[in-house]
C-alpha positions as a Python dict, from the first residue, in 0.01 Angstrom:
ca = {
    (1, 'M'): (0, 0, 0),
    (2, 'S'): (-225, -36, -302),
    (3, 'E'): (-105, 95, -639),
    (4, 'P'): (-226, 270, -839),
    (5, 'E'): (-403, 472, -571),
    (6, 'W'): (-752, 457, -722),
    (7, 'W'): (-899, 525, -380),
    (8, 'R'): (-749, 873, -325),
    (9, 'D'): (-1071, 1058, -419),
    (10, 'A'): (-1295, 757, -467),
    (11, 'V'): (-1667, 740, -402),
    (12, 'V'): (-1752, 411, -231),
    (13, 'Y'): (-2115, 300, -222),
    (14, 'Q'): (-2212, 101, 88),
    (15, 'I'): (-2460, -182, 35),
    (16, 'Y'): (-2649, -343, 322),
    (17, 'P'): (-2719, -665, 129),
    (18, 'R'): (-3027, -772, 319),
    (19, 'S'): (-3200, -447, 220),
    (20, 'F'): (-3074, -367, -129),
    (21, 'Q'): (-3268, -587, -375),
    (22, 'D'): (-3452, -917, -343),
    (23, 'S'): (-3426, -1135, -653),
    (24, 'D'): (-3596, -1457, -542),
    (25, 'G'): (-3913, -1334, -372),
    (26, 'D'): (-3830, -1421, -11),
    (27, 'G'): (-3836, -1061, 117),
    (28, 'T'): (-3460, -1050, 178),
    (29, 'G'): (-3197, -887, -41),
    (30, 'D'): (-2936, -1110, -203),
    (31, 'L'): (-2629, -1117, -426),
    (32, 'Q'): (-2828, -1168, -744),
    (33, 'G'): (-3035, -864, -651),
    (34, 'I'): (-2721, -657, -605),
    (35, 'R'): (-2590, -773, -942),
    (36, 'S'): (-2916, -664, -1107),
    (37, 'R'): (-2874, -310, -969),
    (38, 'L'): (-2507, -247, -1046),
    (39, 'D'): (-2592, -3, -1323),
    (40, 'H'): (-2750, 228, -1064),
    (41, 'I'): (-2415, 245, -884),
    (42, 'V'): (-2235, 309, -1213),
    (43, 'T'): (-2478, 586, -1309),
    (44, 'L'): (-2426, 745, -969),
    (45, 'G'): (-2057, 767, -1059),
    (46, 'A'): (-1921, 555, -775),
    (47, 'D'): (-1582, 389, -802),
    (48, 'A'): (-1644, 96, -569),
    (49, 'L'): (-1906, -85, -368),
    (50, 'W'): (-1870, -210, -12),
    (51, 'L'): (-2072, -512, 94),
    (52, 'S'): (-2172, -529, 460),
    (53, 'P'): (-2125, -887, 587),
    (54, 'I'): (-2260, -1169, 371),
    (55, 'Y'): (-2101, -1457, 567),
    (56, 'P'): (-2294, -1745, 723),
    (57, 'S'): (-2429, -1608, 1048),
    (58, 'P'): (-2697, -1668, 1313),
    (59, 'M'): (-2775, -1296, 1264),
    (60, 'A'): (-2751, -1207, 1632),
    (61, 'D'): (-2595, -878, 1518),
    (62, 'G'): (-2698, -830, 1157),
    (63, 'G'): (-2424, -1055, 1021),
    (64, 'Y'): (-2145, -905, 1230),
    (65, 'D'): (-2147, -1237, 1418),
    (66, 'V'): (-1962, -1451, 1165),
    (67, 'A'): (-1989, -1831, 1175),
    (68, 'D'): (-1770, -1895, 868),
    (69, 'Y'): (-1532, -1639, 717),
    (70, 'A'): (-1497, -1835, 392),
    (71, 'G'): (-1860, -1872, 291),
    (72, 'V'): (-2180, -1692, 194),
    (73, 'D'): (-2497, -1715, 399),
    (74, 'P'): (-2764, -1901, 200),
    (75, 'M'): (-3003, -1608, 245),
    (76, 'F'): (-2771, -1411, 13),
    (77, 'G'): (-2665, -1686, -228),
    (78, 'D'): (-2342, -1881, -252),
    (79, 'L'): (-1981, -1841, -358),
    (80, 'A'): (-2071, -1892, -723),
    (81, 'Q'): (-2316, -1601, -702),
    (82, 'F'): (-2047, -1396, -530),
    (83, 'D'): (-1802, -1467, -811),
    (84, 'L'): (-2063, -1358, -1066),
    (85, 'L'): (-2117, -1035, -874),
    (86, 'V'): (-1745, -957, -861),
    (87, 'G'): (-1710, -1027, -1232),
    (88, 'A'): (-2008, -809, -1319),
    (89, 'A'): (-1879, -526, -1100),
    (90, 'H'): (-1532, -542, -1252),
    (91, 'A'): (-1680, -545, -1602),
    (92, 'R'): (-1841, -210, -1516),
    (93, 'G'): (-1523, -63, -1372),
    (94, 'L'): (-1634, -101, -1010),
    (95, 'K'): (-1406, -219, -731),
    (96, 'V'): (-1550, -456, -468),
    (97, 'L'): (-1484, -418, -95),
    (98, 'M'): (-1570, -682, 165),
    (99, 'D'): (-1654, -620, 530),
    (100, 'I'): (-1409, -806, 754),
    (101, 'V'): (-1510, -858, 1119),
    (102, 'P'): (-1181, -939, 1295),
    (103, 'C'): (-1259, -848, 1657),
    (104, 'H'): (-1490, -1140, 1728),
    (105, 'T'): (-1669, -1437, 1577),
    (106, 'S'): (-2013, -1580, 1631),
    (107, 'I'): (-2036, -1804, 1934),
    (108, 'E'): (-2147, -2064, 1677),
    (109, 'H'): (-1820, -2044, 1481),
    (110, 'P'): (-1640, -2381, 1504),
    (111, 'W'): (-1334, -2202, 1635),
    (112, 'F'): (-1511, -2125, 1962),
    (113, 'T'): (-1552, -2496, 2034),
    (114, 'E'): (-1239, -2630, 1868),
    (115, 'R'): (-988, -2350, 1943),
    (116, 'P'): (-1069, -2206, 2287),
    (117, 'D'): (-718, -2058, 2316),
    (118, 'W'): (-807, -1835, 2020),
    (119, 'Y'): (-1041, -1641, 2250),
    (120, 'V'): (-1001, -1427, 2562),
    (121, 'W'): (-1089, -1591, 2895),
    (122, 'S'): (-1108, -1480, 3256),
    (123, 'D'): (-863, -1647, 3495),
    (124, 'R'): (-1128, -1659, 3767),
    (125, 'D'): (-1484, -1786, 3809),
    (126, 'G'): (-1642, -1460, 3703),
    (127, 'P'): (-1561, -1141, 3512),
    (128, 'R'): (-1189, -1066, 3508),
    (129, 'N'): (-1238, -690, 3540),
    (130, 'N'): (-1491, -407, 3512),
    (131, 'W'): (-1496, -384, 3133),
    (132, 'R'): (-1837, -319, 2980),
    (133, 'A'): (-1989, -437, 2653),
    (134, 'T'): (-2072, -171, 2396),
    (135, 'F'): (-2447, -227, 2412),
    (136, 'G'): (-2459, -257, 2792),
    (137, 'G'): (-2381, -504, 3067),
    (138, 'P'): (-2053, -671, 3157),
    (139, 'A'): (-1812, -760, 2876),
    (140, 'W'): (-1783, -1110, 3025),
    (141, 'S'): (-2025, -1403, 2999),
    (142, 'R'): (-2022, -1761, 3125),
    (143, 'D'): (-1938, -2014, 2856),
    (144, 'P'): (-2234, -2245, 2783),
    (145, 'H'): (-1987, -2536, 2764),
    (146, 'G'): (-1866, -2477, 3120),
    (147, 'R'): (-1514, -2360, 3031),
    (148, 'G'): (-1525, -2037, 3230),
    (149, 'W'): (-1596, -1675, 3140),
    (150, 'Y'): (-1514, -1529, 2800),
    (151, 'L'): (-1476, -1169, 2680),
    (152, 'H'): (-1715, -1005, 2433),
    (153, 'S'): (-1682, -638, 2337),
    (154, 'F'): (-2031, -646, 2189),
    (155, 'Y'): (-2308, -905, 2242),
    (156, 'P'): (-2253, -1230, 2437),
    (157, 'E'): (-2306, -1412, 2106),
    (158, 'Q'): (-1984, -1246, 1978),
    (159, 'P'): (-1681, -1376, 2173),
    (160, 'D'): (-1364, -1172, 2120),
    (161, 'L'): (-1070, -1330, 1942),
    (162, 'N'): (-733, -1327, 2119),
    (163, 'W'): (-518, -1128, 1878),
    (164, 'R'): (-214, -1182, 2101),
    (165, 'N'): (-218, -1544, 1984),
    (166, 'P'): (-10, -1566, 1662),
    (167, 'E'): (-235, -1845, 1535),
    (168, 'V'): (-529, -1603, 1537),
    (169, 'R'): (-329, -1346, 1346),
    (170, 'E'): (-234, -1601, 1081),
    (171, 'A'): (-589, -1735, 1055),
    (172, 'M'): (-734, -1388, 998),
    (173, 'A'): (-462, -1300, 748),
    (174, 'G'): (-570, -1616, 568),
    (175, 'V'): (-928, -1489, 556),
    (176, 'L'): (-816, -1180, 366),
    (177, 'R'): (-603, -1388, 132),
    (178, 'F'): (-902, -1612, 57),
    (179, 'W'): (-1118, -1319, -56),
    (180, 'R'): (-833, -1152, -242),
    (181, 'E'): (-796, -1470, -446),
    (182, 'R'): (-1165, -1439, -539),
    (183, 'G'): (-1103, -1094, -686),
    (184, 'V'): (-1190, -866, -395),
    (185, 'D'): (-1019, -527, -425),
    (186, 'G'): (-1025, -411, -65),
    (187, 'F'): (-1163, -447, 283),
    (188, 'R'): (-1346, -243, 541),
    (189, 'L'): (-1208, -356, 879),
    (190, 'D'): (-1470, -354, 1153),
    (191, 'A'): (-1403, -221, 1505),
    (192, 'I'): (-1026, -258, 1484),
    (193, 'D'): (-952, -32, 1781),
    (194, 'R'): (-1076, -328, 1991),
    (195, 'L'): (-847, -599, 1854),
    (196, 'L'): (-581, -580, 2126),
    (197, 'K'): (-652, -532, 2495),
    (198, 'D'): (-434, -471, 2796),
    (199, 'P'): (-248, -800, 2860),
    (200, 'E'): (-275, -736, 3235),
    (201, 'M'): (-655, -700, 3205),
    (202, 'R'): (-660, -392, 3429),
    (203, 'D'): (-987, -219, 3512),
    (204, 'D'): (-1090, 75, 3298),
    (205, 'P'): (-1096, 392, 3511),
    (206, 'V'): (-1417, 582, 3569),
    (207, 'A'): (-1459, 858, 3313),
    (208, 'T'): (-1431, 1213, 3445),
    (209, 'V'): (-1518, 1384, 3116),
    (210, 'P'): (-1761, 1295, 2836),
    (211, 'P'): (-1626, 1056, 2570),
    (212, 'P'): (-1474, 1223, 2261),
    (213, 'L'): (-1727, 1043, 2037),
    (214, 'P'): (-2083, 939, 2128),
    (215, 'E'): (-2117, 593, 2279),
    (216, 'A'): (-2409, 349, 2263),
    (217, 'N'): (-2525, 409, 2620),
    (218, 'E'): (-2441, 594, 2940),
    (219, 'E'): (-2314, 281, 3112),
    (220, 'Y'): (-2046, 226, 2849),
    (221, 'A'): (-1964, 597, 2835),
    (222, 'G'): (-1911, 595, 3211),
    (223, 'L'): (-1569, 433, 3175),
    (224, 'Q'): (-1253, 559, 3011),
    (225, 'H'): (-1161, 269, 2781),
    (226, 'V'): (-785, 290, 2815),
    (227, 'H'): (-733, -83, 2877),
    (228, 'S'): (-1017, -248, 2686),
    (229, 'R'): (-949, -66, 2358),
    (230, 'N'): (-680, 106, 2151),
    (231, 'A'): (-379, -83, 2286),
    (232, 'P'): (-43, 89, 2226),
    (233, 'D'): (87, -218, 2042),
    (234, 'I'): (-210, -235, 1803),
    (235, 'G'): (40, -257, 1516),
    (236, 'I'): (91, -628, 1593),
    (237, 'A'): (-263, -700, 1479),
    (238, 'L'): (-272, -449, 1195),
    (239, 'A'): (50, -585, 1044),
    (240, 'A'): (-113, -927, 1015),
    (241, 'L'): (-416, -781, 841),
    (242, 'R'): (-193, -589, 602),
    (243, 'E'): (5, -904, 525),
    (244, 'G'): (-314, -1089, 440),
    (245, 'A'): (-448, -802, 232),
    (246, 'G'): (-133, -758, 27),
    (247, 'D'): (-177, -448, -187),
    (248, 'A'): (-556, -441, -144),
    (249, 'F'): (-721, -124, -15),
    (250, 'L'): (-784, -117, 361),
    (251, 'V'): (-1019, 125, 537),
    (252, 'G'): (-1049, 98, 912),
    (253, 'E'): (-1344, 156, 1139),
    (254, 'V'): (-1142, 313, 1419),
    (255, 'Y'): (-1383, 476, 1661),
    (256, 'L'): (-1137, 734, 1789),
    (257, 'P'): (-1067, 1104, 1735),
    (258, 'S'): (-854, 1189, 1433),
    (259, 'A'): (-559, 1282, 1655),
    (260, 'E'): (-532, 915, 1762),
    (261, 'L'): (-538, 755, 1416),
    (262, 'A'): (-163, 764, 1340),
    (263, 'P'): (-75, 410, 1461),
    (264, 'Y'): (-356, 270, 1248),
    (265, 'L'): (-266, 467, 937),
    (266, 'E'): (80, 309, 939),
    (267, 'H'): (-93, -6, 812),
    (268, 'L'): (-410, 119, 638),
    (269, 'E'): (-479, 342, 343),
    (270, 'V'): (-744, 537, 536),
    (271, 'A'): (-962, 533, 847),
    (272, 'F'): (-1310, 677, 878),
    (273, 'S'): (-1344, 1027, 1021),
    (274, 'F'): (-1614, 1005, 1287),
    (275, 'E'): (-1575, 1358, 1420),
    (276, 'L'): (-1752, 1502, 1118),
    (277, 'F'): (-2003, 1217, 1125),
    (278, 'H'): (-2113, 1313, 1477),
    (279, 'A'): (-2059, 1691, 1461),
    (280, 'S'): (-2353, 1915, 1545),
    (281, 'W'): (-2486, 2070, 1227),
    (282, 'D'): (-2359, 2423, 1290),
    (283, 'A'): (-2084, 2652, 1167),
    (284, 'T'): (-1870, 2594, 1475),
    (285, 'A'): (-1868, 2215, 1504),
    (286, 'V'): (-1860, 2126, 1134),
    (287, 'P'): (-1556, 2339, 1037),
    (288, 'A'): (-1375, 2219, 1350),
    (289, 'A'): (-1439, 1856, 1255),
    (290, 'V'): (-1320, 1915, 900),
    (291, 'A'): (-1008, 2096, 1020),
    (292, 'A'): (-927, 1813, 1265),
    (293, 'A'): (-916, 1553, 988),
    (294, 'V'): (-834, 1726, 660),
    (295, 'G'): (-481, 1647, 550),
    (296, 'L'): (-489, 1309, 724),
    (297, 'D'): (-559, 986, 541),
    (298, 'V'): (-926, 973, 633),
    (299, 'A'): (-1239, 862, 456),
    (300, 'W'): (-1540, 1089, 493),
    (301, 'V'): (-1875, 940, 587),
    (302, 'L'): (-2201, 1096, 703),
    (303, 'S'): (-2427, 791, 712),
    (304, 'N'): (-2412, 415, 763),
    (305, 'H'): (-2606, 115, 890),
    (306, 'D'): (-2535, 187, 1259),
    (307, 'F'): (-2669, 540, 1302),
    (308, 'P'): (-2982, 740, 1213),
    (309, 'R'): (-3029, 831, 849),
    (310, 'L'): (-2882, 1159, 727),
    (311, 'P'): (-3209, 1359, 702),
    (312, 'D'): (-3298, 1249, 1055),
    (313, 'R'): (-2963, 1360, 1196),
    (314, 'V'): (-2910, 1694, 1024),
    (315, 'G'): (-3272, 1774, 938),
    (316, 'E'): (-3444, 1722, 605),
    (317, 'V'): (-3382, 2084, 505),
    (318, 'N'): (-3005, 2033, 548),
    (319, 'A'): (-2965, 1694, 378),
    (320, 'R'): (-2865, 1844, 42),
    (321, 'A'): (-2605, 2070, 201),
    (322, 'A'): (-2466, 1772, 392),
    (323, 'A'): (-2431, 1581, 66),
    (324, 'M'): (-2254, 1875, -95),
    (325, 'L'): (-2016, 1897, 200),
    (326, 'A'): (-1922, 1529, 199),
    (327, 'L'): (-1882, 1507, -177),
    (328, 'T'): (-1660, 1816, -207),
    (329, 'L'): (-1409, 1728, 66),
    (330, 'P'): (-1072, 1592, -50),
    (331, 'G'): (-1018, 1221, -5),
    (332, 'P'): (-1240, 916, -38),
    (333, 'V'): (-1606, 942, 63),
    (334, 'F'): (-1853, 667, 150),
    (335, 'V'): (-2220, 694, 53),
    (336, 'Y'): (-2473, 467, 223),
    (337, 'Q'): (-2742, 313, 3),
    (338, 'G'): (-3047, 540, -4),
    (339, 'D'): (-2858, 859, 84),
    (340, 'E'): (-2867, 951, -284),
    (341, 'I'): (-3249, 963, -276),
    (342, 'A'): (-3266, 1129, 70),
    (343, 'M'): (-3408, 823, 247),
    (344, 'A'): (-3504, 887, 608),
    (345, 'G'): (-3532, 629, 882),
    (346, 'G'): (-3806, 371, 855),
    (347, 'A'): (-3993, 156, 1105),
    (348, 'D'): (-3877, -124, 1330),
    (349, 'G'): (-3949, -479, 1236),
    (350, 'T'): (-4227, -669, 1416),
    (351, 'P'): (-4071, -787, 1636),
    (352, 'P'): (-3760, -570, 1603),
    (353, 'D'): (-3470, -747, 1434),
    (354, 'D'): (-3193, -547, 1602),
    (355, 'R'): (-3173, -529, 1981),
    (356, 'A'): (-2984, -199, 1966),
    (357, 'G'): (-3269, -24, 1782),
    (358, 'R'): (-3099, 8, 1443),
    (359, 'D'): (-3381, -135, 1227),
    (360, 'P'): (-3489, 213, 1106),
    (361, 'F'): (-3144, 270, 952),
    (362, 'R'): (-3152, -59, 758),
    (363, 'T'): (-3491, -58, 585),
    (364, 'P'): (-3515, -165, 218),
    (365, 'M'): (-3392, 53, -65),
    (366, 'C'): (-3667, 237, -253),
    (367, 'W'): (-3637, 176, -626),
    (368, 'D'): (-3985, 274, -740),
    (369, 'A'): (-4237, 444, -513),
    (370, 'D'): (-4521, 322, -736),
    (371, 'A'): (-4425, -45, -703),
    (372, 'P'): (-4516, -275, -413),
    (373, 'H'): (-4262, -243, -132),
    (374, 'G'): (-4077, 27, -325),
    (375, 'G'): (-3964, -222, -589),
    (376, 'F'): (-3742, -400, -338),
    (377, 'S'): (-3933, -728, -336),
    (378, 'D'): (-4254, -893, -453),
    (379, 'A'): (-4290, -1042, -105),
    (380, 'T'): (-4331, -881, 235),
    (381, 'P'): (-3983, -743, 314),
    (382, 'W'): (-3788, -847, 621),
    (383, 'L'): (-3823, -486, 742),
    (384, 'P'): (-4104, -248, 643),
    (385, 'A'): (-4028, -61, 321),
    (386, 'A'): (-4089, 313, 290),
    (387, 'C'): (-3999, 565, 22),
    (388, 'P'): (-3884, 926, 72),
    (389, 'P'): (-4107, 1222, -21),
    (390, 'G'): (-3923, 1264, -352),
    (391, 'G'): (-3996, 906, -451),
    (392, 'G'): (-3761, 623, -535),
    (393, 'V'): (-3484, 594, -790),
    (394, 'A'): (-3731, 572, -1079),
    (395, 'Q'): (-3912, 893, -984),
    (396, 'Q'): (-3598, 1088, -900),
    (397, 'D'): (-3422, 980, -1218),
    (398, 'A'): (-3701, 1154, -1410),
    (399, 'E'): (-3683, 1473, -1201),
    (400, 'P'): (-3376, 1693, -1272),
    (401, 'T'): (-3412, 1880, -940),
    (402, 'S'): (-3409, 1562, -730),
    (403, 'A'): (-3161, 1457, -466),
    (404, 'L'): (-3047, 1178, -697),
    (405, 'H'): (-2942, 1423, -968),
    (406, 'L'): (-2765, 1635, -707),
    (407, 'Y'): (-2559, 1334, -597),
    (408, 'R'): (-2475, 1237, -954),
    (409, 'D'): (-2368, 1590, -1038),
    (410, 'L'): (-2156, 1627, -725),
    (411, 'V'): (-1982, 1294, -781),
    (412, 'A'): (-1893, 1406, -1134),
    (413, 'L'): (-1790, 1753, -1015),
    (414, 'R'): (-1552, 1629, -745),
    (415, 'R'): (-1326, 1490, -1018),
    (416, 'S'): (-1251, 1844, -1133),
    (417, 'L'): (-1189, 2003, -792),
    (418, 'G'): (-832, 2102, -718),
    (419, 'P'): (-614, 1951, -446),
    (420, 'G'): (-625, 2039, -80),
    (421, 'L'): (-876, 2238, 121),
    (422, 'E'): (-852, 2583, 275),
    (423, 'L'): (-1123, 2705, 511),
    (424, 'V'): (-1203, 3072, 450),
    (425, 'D'): (-1383, 3334, 656),
    (426, 'A'): (-1758, 3348, 610),
    (427, 'A'): (-2065, 3492, 779),
    (428, 'D'): (-2193, 3341, 1102),
    (429, 'G'): (-2367, 3015, 1025),
    (430, 'V'): (-2182, 2958, 697),
    (431, 'I'): (-1892, 2724, 623),
    (432, 'A'): (-1681, 2809, 318),
    (433, 'F'): (-1366, 2653, 178),
    (434, 'R'): (-1151, 2663, -133),
    (435, 'R'): (-1063, 2356, -336),
    (436, 'G'): (-750, 2424, -536),
    (437, 'D'): (-718, 2753, -722),
    (438, 'D'): (-1051, 2748, -899),
    (439, 'H'): (-1344, 2653, -675),
    (440, 'L'): (-1521, 2776, -363),
    (441, 'V'): (-1776, 2575, -165),
    (442, 'A'): (-2019, 2764, 61),
    (443, 'L'): (-2293, 2611, 277),
    (444, 'N'): (-2541, 2776, 513),
    (445, 'L'): (-2560, 2552, 818),
    (446, 'S'): (-2806, 2777, 1000),
    (447, 'S'): (-3184, 2802, 969),
    (448, 'E'): (-3181, 3169, 866),
    (449, 'E'): (-3071, 3356, 555),
    (450, 'R'): (-2704, 3451, 566),
    (451, 'P'): (-2466, 3649, 341),
    (452, 'A'): (-2276, 3430, 97),
    (453, 'P'): (-1903, 3471, 35),
    (454, 'A'): (-1808, 3639, -290),
    (455, 'A'): (-1758, 3396, -577),
    (456, 'G'): (-1791, 3368, -953),
    (457, 'A'): (-2029, 3147, -1148),
    (458, 'V'): (-2226, 2870, -980),
    (459, 'V'): (-2112, 2526, -1093),
    (460, 'R'): (-2369, 2340, -879),
    (461, 'H'): (-2627, 2468, -630),
    (462, 'T'): (-2795, 2247, -371),
    (463, 'H'): (-3133, 2346, -511),
    (464, 'G'): (-3053, 2393, -879),
    (465, 'A'): (-2986, 2767, -906),
    (466, 'T'): (-2750, 2873, -1185),
    (467, 'G'): (-2570, 3188, -1300),
    (468, 'Q'): (-2362, 3417, -1082),
    (469, 'A'): (-2309, 3307, -722),
    (470, 'P'): (-2587, 3447, -501),
    (471, 'Q'): (-2523, 3714, -243),
    (472, 'T'): (-2725, 3531, 21),
    (473, 'L'): (-2798, 3171, 117),
    (474, 'S'): (-3115, 3045, 280),
    (475, 'G'): (-3092, 2785, 555),
    (476, 'G'): (-2979, 2453, 409),
    (477, 'E'): (-2860, 2606, 82),
    (478, 'G'): (-2512, 2590, -63),
    (479, 'F'): (-2314, 2607, -383),
    (480, 'V'): (-1993, 2517, -556),
    (481, 'A'): (-1874, 2811, -763),
    (482, 'T'): (-1573, 2931, -952),
    (483, 'L'): (-1357, 3174, -760),
    (484, 'R'): (-1363, 3432, -1037),
    (485, 'G'): (-1577, 3545, -1327),
}
C-alpha cells in the first residue's frame, strides 16, 4: 500500500478531459488546456487530479473503449504533452491519477484480432447464457470476423477481457507499470466488480427484489448478477493490478453495497461509496448511507460523469448542503469538475454523443460566463456549453458568497476536523455528526425550517452566516460549528 498515506483525507478533482479546456480551437478539451488550468485546482485546495480516459479510442463509450493502453488520443495531445502535464502538476504539489479500464477493450484494440484467447467466448453458436449488457440487450454479440460470439458487459464495441487467462493479468499489470514509470501517482480502476465471471457461465437468476444500487435499465435490473459479476475469487485479478501498481494509490469503482467491499479492499486503498451517492436526499436515507460506509476504506463521491449533476439530483436548494456533507466526512472525497461552481446538467449534443443519455453530465466547464462558450473554447464546443446561475469561475471568484468560495473554504476546513465521525440525535429532517472533539456538522435535508442542534460558534455556514450557531436551519442550510463556546 502507498506510503506516506497522502490520500487518507485527500480531495481528488475529477477532470473529464474532453470538456475541461480547449487550447487549440477545435472545440474539444485537451492536455494543454488542462495544464493551463492547474492553478484553479490548486486554489480549490485539491490534493490530486483524476483524468478520465485519454487513450486512443473510437469513442464508442466516451473513451472507455480503449484501443491502446500506452498512448494518448490525438484529440487530447500526445505522450510528450502528458509528461508536461504530470511535471506541471507535480510542481504544484498535485498528484496525478489515471483512469484504467481493465474490464474490456475497444473492439478495435489489436488484441481483439491478434489475441482472441484474451477474451471471453461462447462455446456455442449463440449466447452462452442469459447475461445482459449494462445498457440493455444480450451481453453476447457475434464476432464480425466470424470467430463466434464474444462477451461484452457494456456495449458490443467493448469486448470483455478474460481475466482468468494469466497472460491478460500480466498484460494489464504492465499497463499500470507503464504509467507509473511516467510519473503517475495512482489509478482509478473502472468497473472492477466485472473482471471475473463464473467459470461455468451459469445463468443469472431472475431478481426477486430490487437491486441494492440503481441500474441503467429495468432489463438489466431484472436479473440477480451473481454469476456475471463479483466473483468470489476476484482477488486473482486484483492482485495482478496491485502488482502492476506497486505502491501507487488505487481506488476502485466497485458498484456494490459497502458490506460487499471487503475482498476488494484487501488489494486497494479505497473503493467508492455508492450508497451515499444514490441515497434519497432525506434524513433517513443519508444518515443510513453514511453509517453503512463510515469506518471502511471508502472514498466519498456525490457526482461524476455517469450520473446527473449534483443540483439536478438533490435539488438546487440543497447543492450547498450536499457539498458540506461530502467535504466534512472522514476519508478521501472526489469532486467532479464544475461541482465547485454548482453546474447543473446541460443539453445533449446534436446528434447526441452518448447513447446512454449522459451528454448533459459531460458538458464543458464554465470558466467565464461573459466569454463565448463559457471560456471553454473559441470554437463551437463538442457539446453545448452553459454556465450556472452564479456564473463561471471568474464571476464566482469575485463573489465571496459563491459556491466556489464555499468549496474552497470547506476543503481548507476539512484539514482541521478531528478523526472519526459520530452521528448524533437531531430534529426530524436534520443530519448531525461530530468530527473529533471540537466540531459539529448539521444539515437540514428537508424543505422546511427545522431546529438546529446546540453548538458553539459557526466556523462555516452553507450560506455565509457567522457568529453563534443558529437555533434553526432553513431547508438546504447547514453549518460546521465548534462544539462549545
